[in-house]
N, C-alpha and C positions, 0 to 999 in steps of 0.2 A: 465177144464178138460185139455187140452193141456201143461196148465204148472206144474201139477201135474206129466201128465208122464215123460214131461221134466225133470223133478227134479229127477225121478227114473231113468231115462234111465242115466242121467249123473252121478246120483251116483254109477251106475252100473260100467258105463266104469272108475272112477276115482278110483274105489277100487281094478281095474285089471291094473292102470299104474303106473309106476315109478312115484316116488313125483315129480321130475324135470319136465315130462310132466306136470302134475297136475298144475305145479306153471305157467308154459307158456300157460294155457288155463283159469285162473283164477286172471289174475294181475289185479287191483286195483288202480285210480288213488287217490292220497292221502291227498290232499288238499282243505279245505272246507273255505267258510266264512258265516258269519251269513246271513238269509233269511228275508224274507217281506213278507206282507201278499196282494194278489192283490184281487180286486174285483170280485167275482163271480168265483174266481178259485179255494178257501181253502189256507189252508197255504202253502206258499211258500216254497220247499227244497232247501236246501244250496246249493248255486252257486260255482260251483266249481275253482278251479284256473285256472289262465294262461293256454294256450293250452301246452299241454306238449311236450318237446323236445327232441330229441334224435338223435344222429349222427348218428345210424345205420350203416349198412355193407356198404363197399366202393363200389362205383357204378362206371362200366367200360362204355366206351365208347358205348360199343353195348347195356348197360341195361337203359342209358341214353335217344338213338336214339328210343331204343323200349317205355318207357316212354311218350317221346314228341307224336309219334307215337299214343299212346294210347289217351293221353290228346286231339288230333286232331280228333279223333273219337266220345268223347263225345261231344265236340264242334262242331261237324258237324250236330247234331241232332238237330232239331229244336225247341226252347222252344216255340213255338207259338202252338204246336203238341202235344197233350198231351199220347199218343200211340206209340208204335214202331212195325213193324210187327215181324212175328218168323222168316222170312228169314234174315231179319235185325240182330236180337239178335244170330242167329245162324252163320253168318260170322262175329259176335265180341264177340262171348261168351268167348274166352279167352285171351281179352283184361284186361290187370291187373286192368286197372279204371273203369271197367264197372262190377258191383256187379250185383249180381240177386236173389231177396228175392219171397220165396213162402209166401204167404200171405196168404192162403185158411183160410176161417172160414166159418161157417155153422149155418143155424138157430138151434135153439134147439129140435124142432119139428123132424130136418130132421135125426139125430142120427147117424150124420158122424163125425169122428175125423179125423181132419186136419194134426194131427201130425203125425199120424199112415199110413195117406196116403200119407204123405211128405217122410217116410221111405220106403214105396212102390215102389214111381214112384215119381221122381223130374227131373227139368232139371239139367244137368250135373254142378256140383260147385255150385247149388242154397245153399242159407242158409234159416232155417224155421224163419220168422216173427210172433211171438204169438201175435194175436190182443189183445185177453184178457189178455194176461200178459205185455205187454208193456202199459199201461195204467195205470189211476190215481187211487192207492192205499187208498185214501180217502172217494173215491165216492162211494154209494151204487150202481149208476147206472152201466150199463155194459160198458165195455172196454170206459171208456170215457178219452179224451184228456189227458197223463200226463203233469207233469212240462217241464221248458226247461232242466232242469236240468236232470232227471228222463229219457227224452228221449235221450239226450246227451250221458249218461252212457250207457243206452240201445243198442244205434247203435255204439256207442263205441266199444263196447263187441263183435257186430258182426264184429268188423272188418272194417266199414265205416268210410271213411272220406269226410271231404267238397270237395274236388276235383273229387271225384268218382262219376260218373253217375249209376242211381239205376233203374233196371228194376224190376218193380213189376208184380208177376202175382199171379193166382189163380186155382182150380181145378174146377170153374163153366165155365170160359169164362173171363167175366168181371163182379166181383162182389165184392168181399171184398177187392180185389188189389185196388180197386179205393178209398178205406180208407186209406190206408196205403200211398199210392200218394199222398192226400193231406194230410196226418201229415207230411211227409216228407216238404209240401209246407207250412203249417203251421208255423212249424220252418225254415224256412229262406231257403230249401233247393230245388232250382227250376232245379238241374239238374236229372230230376225223372221222370220215364215215365212208363206206363201199359203196359204190352205185350198185345196186340191185339187179342182177343181171348185166352189168357191164356193157359194154360196147353192142354186141349182139340185141341185146332186149332196147338199147337206145335208137338202134335202127329198125328193129320190128318197129317200134312204137311210131315211126314213119319222122322222126327228128333228124334234121340235117348234120351231116359232117363236113369238116375241111378237107379237101381231097391235097393238100401242099403246105407244110412246115413254114412259117415264116423264119425269116433269118433269126428274128430276135428268140423265137421257141430255141432253136440251134444251138443258137450260141449259149445260152441258158443252160441248156443239158449238157453241153460240154464242158461249162464254168462250173457245172456243180461237180461233174467227175474230176477237172483239175483241181478243186479245192479240196476235195477231200486227198489227193494223192499229195497235193502240197503239204496238209495237215501231215501227214504220216513221215512226210520228210522233213520236219518242223522247220518249214519256210512261212511265209507271213502270207494272210489271203483276205481277201477284201470283207467290207463294212458286215458286221452281223445283224441280220434283222430277226434270227431267231436263236432263242437261246433252249439247250437241250438238257434238260435233268433227268439221269438215268432212274428208271422204277427197277430195282435189281428184284422185285420179286417178281417180275412179268417176265422173268428171262432164266433158266437155269441151265447150269454146267455139267458137264461129264460127272464131276463129282458127287454132285445132289441127285443125279440120278443113280449111281453106285448106292448111294446112302440110303435111297428109297425103296431099293430092294430089299433090302432088311427092316427098315422103319413103317414103310408102307404108309408115310402121312399123307400121300396122293395117290388118287387113283390114276395109274399110268394110261392113258390111251394113244394107241399108235394109229396114225390116218393113213397108211400104206394099203396097198391092195392086201387080200387075205393072203393071195399066193407068195406077194413078198413077204408078209409076214411068218408065212408056215415056213418060208424056205424052201418053197418049191419051186419057184422063179427065179431067176436071176438077177441081181442087183443091174438098174442100169448105166452104173458108174465101176468100171475095174476095178479089182483089187478090194471089192468088199464083199464081206461074207454074208450067207443069207440067215434067217430068222429074226428073232426079237429079244428085247430085253426079258428078263424072267420076271413074271408078275403082271407084264402089259397085257391090254387088251386091245381087240382090232374093230376100230370102226372108219371103213375107209372115207377119206371127204368126201367122195361125192352121195352119201347117205344125208347132208345136210342141205344136199338141193335138190329143187323140182327137176320135171324135164326141160324147162326155160335156162336152168344154171340159176336159178336165184334162189336165196336162202330159202327153206322153211318156215312156217307159223310155228311158232315157240313151243306149242302142243305135241307138232309132229316130231318137232327136234327132242322134246323130251323122252318120247317114245321111244326113239332110236337108240339112246342112249340106256335108258331103264331096260329095254331088250337086251342089250349086252350085258346086263350086271352092274350097270355104274350107276351110282347113287349121286342125285344132284344136291345133297343133304353133305356129302363129304368132297375137302377139296380132288381138283383134278388137275395134270400136268400132261401136256400133249407135247406130240412127238411126229417124224414122219420121216422121208428121206434127207433134206436139205434145209428142213426148217421153215417150207414155203406151205405146204398144204396143211401142217399141224396149226396153223393159223387159221384155216376153215373151221377147225373143232373147235379154238378159241372163239372166233365169230358167233358160232353158233351156239355156244355155252354161252355167251354175253348176251344174246338173245333171251335165253331161259333165267336170268338173273344171275350169273355168275362172270362176272366183268372182270376178276383178276386172274384167271387162269395164266400160268406161266407155259412159254414153251421151250422145248429141250433145242437151244440155237443148233448146237452142231448136228442132232439127231442121229439118225442113224448113217450117214457119211463120216460122221466121228465115230459112235460107237463100235460099226460092223468092221471100220478098218484099224481098230485097236487091236493088238493079239492076245491082250489082257482083260477084254471085256468079257465077261458071263453071257453066253446066248443060248437062247430055248429054239427049237423046232416044234414043227407039229409032229 
């Protein structure tokens, strides 16, 4: 939905802009080399050429000082803490190496359009990150993790660099933003944080929002979707400003979950509601059986958040896990419906000192639609 709206919005903007502006908004990097196949990940897309280099504009002493100050702002944020406050973001919003992404996404039955909501109100300067669009185009499962090359192309089109600090938020508080936080970490970028409480908390704090999206913001969001589409079709895309390096320990496949049923190397935690976990409530997507992976335990993602949809303190998070029989001394793997709210569990576990919790990307959409996977019910 968001991807098609982006394409139409971008087309309209391009039709009324001079060609020089279009060229600046849709530059693509031009060199590829052959790819290979990864187990469990489908065909690899072509790998982009070495990092694009440009001499760029001359830098004055004052601009260098500003860049140094911005870098220190990003470096000052703890990598052990997965969220930042609205007050912190407001104080650092104009720093050039602080990039803000609106990663709002909603369940199909909510009938909410994240792109339209972004255009109505977003944090000043934020760009729209299309969760459905920046995904594996070879999978029939929703918003699966893209290839390294696809993610790098999309993020580069958004103007994000490896040296940037990325702040992600969504329209619910903490929901889909956690998925994009996890995606950046999966591709080797640890300078990423979720805005605690998201857009609702930003507005509650009295901070301003922008009520219209600039043409540049729409073109960048559209260019990100176009870039990943081109990668999956083996076409050339624009200059890479972001180098993605897959961290395989952070993402699990169906086969790994199967093996874990017997080996139990990881405690499996499911973020879906208890009713869905028990198989007494229908799944929101058709053709998917109810129940859960044998041996897994249910901790609904909402238990990680307080009434303002902000991440609970570490002590409270630890209690929630321990109450459900999850030992914080043993490895954990998280899953959910489509790999979104499992990332909220990973966010909470990061806060209590477990930063490398893997997420089963296919989650129940894959497991529950496979006729050969075992299922337990209440």
